[in-house]
C-alpha positions as CSV (number, residue, x, y, z in Angstrom):
1,M,-15.5,-8.5,-11.4
2,I,-13.3,-5.7,-10.2
3,E,-10.8,-4.3,-13.0
4,I,-7.7,-2.4,-11.9
5,R,-6.2,0.1,-14.5
6,E,-3.9,3.2,-14.6
7,A,-5.9,6.5,-14.2
8,R,-6.0,8.8,-17.1
9,L,-6.8,12.4,-17.4
10,E,-10.2,11.9,-18.7
11,D,-10.9,10.2,-15.4
12,L,-10.6,13.5,-13.6
13,E,-14.3,14.0,-12.7
14,E,-14.6,10.6,-11.1
15,I,-11.0,11.0,-9.4
16,S,-12.3,14.3,-8.1
17,A,-15.4,12.8,-6.5
18,L,-13.2,10.1,-4.7
19,V,-10.9,12.5,-3.5
20,R,-13.9,14.5,-2.1
21,Q,-15.0,11.3,-0.2
22,L,-11.3,10.8,1.1
23,E,-11.3,14.4,2.2
24,E,-14.5,14.0,4.2
25,V,-12.8,11.2,6.6
26,T,-9.5,13.0,6.9
27,T,-8.5,15.9,8.9
28,V,-6.6,17.7,5.9
29,S,-7.2,21.5,6.7
30,T,-7.0,22.4,3.0
31,R,-9.0,21.2,0.1
32,M,-7.7,20.8,-3.2
33,E,-9.4,23.1,-5.9
34,P,-10.6,21.3,-9.1
35,S,-8.1,23.2,-11.3
36,S,-5.3,22.2,-8.9
37,L,-6.4,18.7,-8.8
38,E,-6.1,18.6,-12.6
39,R,-2.9,20.0,-12.7
40,V,-1.5,17.8,-10.0
41,L,-3.0,14.6,-11.7
42,Q,-1.5,15.6,-15.1
43,S,1.8,16.1,-13.6
44,M,1.7,12.7,-11.8
45,L,0.6,11.0,-15.0
46,G,3.5,12.4,-16.7
47,Q,5.9,10.9,-14.3
48,P,5.1,7.1,-14.2
49,E,8.6,6.2,-13.0
50,T,7.8,8.2,-9.6
51,Y,3.9,8.2,-9.4
52,R,1.3,5.5,-10.4
53,T,-2.3,6.1,-9.9
54,F,-4.6,3.0,-10.1
55,L,-8.4,3.1,-10.5
56,A,-10.7,0.1,-9.5
57,L,-13.6,-0.4,-11.8
58,D,-16.9,-2.3,-11.1
59,S,-19.0,-3.1,-14.5
60,G,-16.9,-0.3,-16.0
61,R,-17.7,2.5,-13.2
62,I,-14.8,4.0,-11.2
63,V,-15.2,2.9,-7.6
64,G,-11.8,3.2,-5.9
65,L,-8.5,4.9,-6.2
66,L,-4.9,4.5,-5.0
67,S,-1.9,6.5,-5.6
68,L,1.6,5.3,-5.4
69,L,4.9,7.2,-4.9
70,L,8.2,5.3,-5.9
71,Y,11.3,6.7,-4.5
72,K,14.8,6.0,-3.6
73,T,16.5,6.1,-0.2
74,L,19.7,5.7,1.3
75,L,18.7,2.6,3.4
76,H,16.9,0.7,0.6
77,A,18.8,-0.3,-2.5
78,G,15.8,-1.0,-4.4
79,G,13.8,2.0,-3.1
80,T,10.6,2.5,-1.2
81,A,6.8,2.7,-2.3
82,L,4.5,4.7,-0.5
83,I,0.6,4.4,-0.7
84,N,-0.5,8.2,-0.5
85,E,-4.1,7.9,-1.2
86,L,-6.4,5.0,-1.0
87,V,-10.2,5.3,-1.3
88,V,-13.2,3.3,-2.2
89,S,-16.6,4.9,-2.9
90,E,-18.8,4.7,0.1
91,A,-21.4,2.5,-1.7
92,H,-18.7,-0.1,-2.7
93,R,-16.8,-0.6,0.5
94,G,-16.5,-3.9,2.3
95,R,-16.3,-5.6,-1.1
96,G,-12.5,-6.4,-1.5
97,I,-11.9,-3.3,-3.8
98,G,-9.3,-1.7,-1.3
99,R,-7.7,-5.2,-1.0
100,A,-7.5,-5.5,-4.8
101,L,-6.0,-2.0,-4.9
102,V,-3.1,-2.6,-2.2
103,Q,-2.5,-5.9,-4.1
104,K,-1.9,-4.1,-7.3
105,A,0.4,-1.7,-5.4
106,I,2.4,-4.7,-3.9
107,D,2.6,-6.2,-7.4
108,V,3.9,-2.9,-8.9
109,S,6.3,-2.3,-6.2
110,R,7.7,-5.7,-6.6
111,Q,8.0,-5.4,-10.4
112,T,9.6,-2.1,-10.1
113,G,12.3,-3.5,-7.6
114,M,11.2,-1.7,-4.5
115,D,12.4,-3.1,-1.2
116,E,9.5,-2.0,1.0
117,L,5.9,-0.7,0.8
118,E,4.7,1.8,3.1
119,V,1.5,3.6,3.9
120,G,0.3,6.3,6.5
121,T,-3.1,7.1,7.9
122,E,-4.4,9.0,10.7
123,K,-4.0,7.6,14.1
124,S,-7.7,8.1,14.8
125,N,-8.7,6.0,11.6
126,S,-9.1,2.7,13.4
127,A,-11.0,1.3,10.3
128,A,-7.8,2.0,8.0
129,L,-5.4,0.8,10.6
130,G,-7.3,-2.5,11.1
131,F,-7.5,-2.8,7.3
132,Y,-3.8,-2.4,6.7
133,A,-3.0,-4.7,9.5
134,A,-5.0,-7.4,8.0
135,L,-3.0,-7.0,5.0
136,G,0.1,-7.5,6.7
137,F,1.4,-4.0,7.4
138,D,2.6,-3.4,10.8
139,S,3.5,-0.1,12.9
140,Q,7.3,-0.8,13.0
141,Y,7.8,2.8,11.9
142,V,5.8,5.9,12.4
143,L,5.2,8.4,9.7
144,L,5.0,11.9,11.1
145,S,3.6,14.9,9.2
146,R,3.5,18.7,9.5
147,Q,1.1,20.7,7.6
148,L,2.8,23.7,5.9
């Protein structure tokens, strides 16, 4: 049985391992140093009205992560939620864990009054594109990025 719970600072080591797996499949040019990751996680955990980080546990072991940004926009009275990161450990993929994490993001987005839930992924990540399409996400909008 998969359990979904909020992340805590003491989960940093397992979160770091998941972030490394995510970095391996992205074209991100810079890698987060462990001390920076700790500072960022601590900051995110201290702002639950804006950032939510969820962990998936299988038999008490952390096997997945989803970070969610909640923000206001001028076009959406309730606001918009954005899935920033989603990763399931390689050994646990294909077992519904990512789906459970996205469902948690949907539930929290609704509970907090958001009008929409967005997600971005690299155009070349056909597995992620198919995964999100199967969960009802469409490509009505394009999220562009620029590395700074």
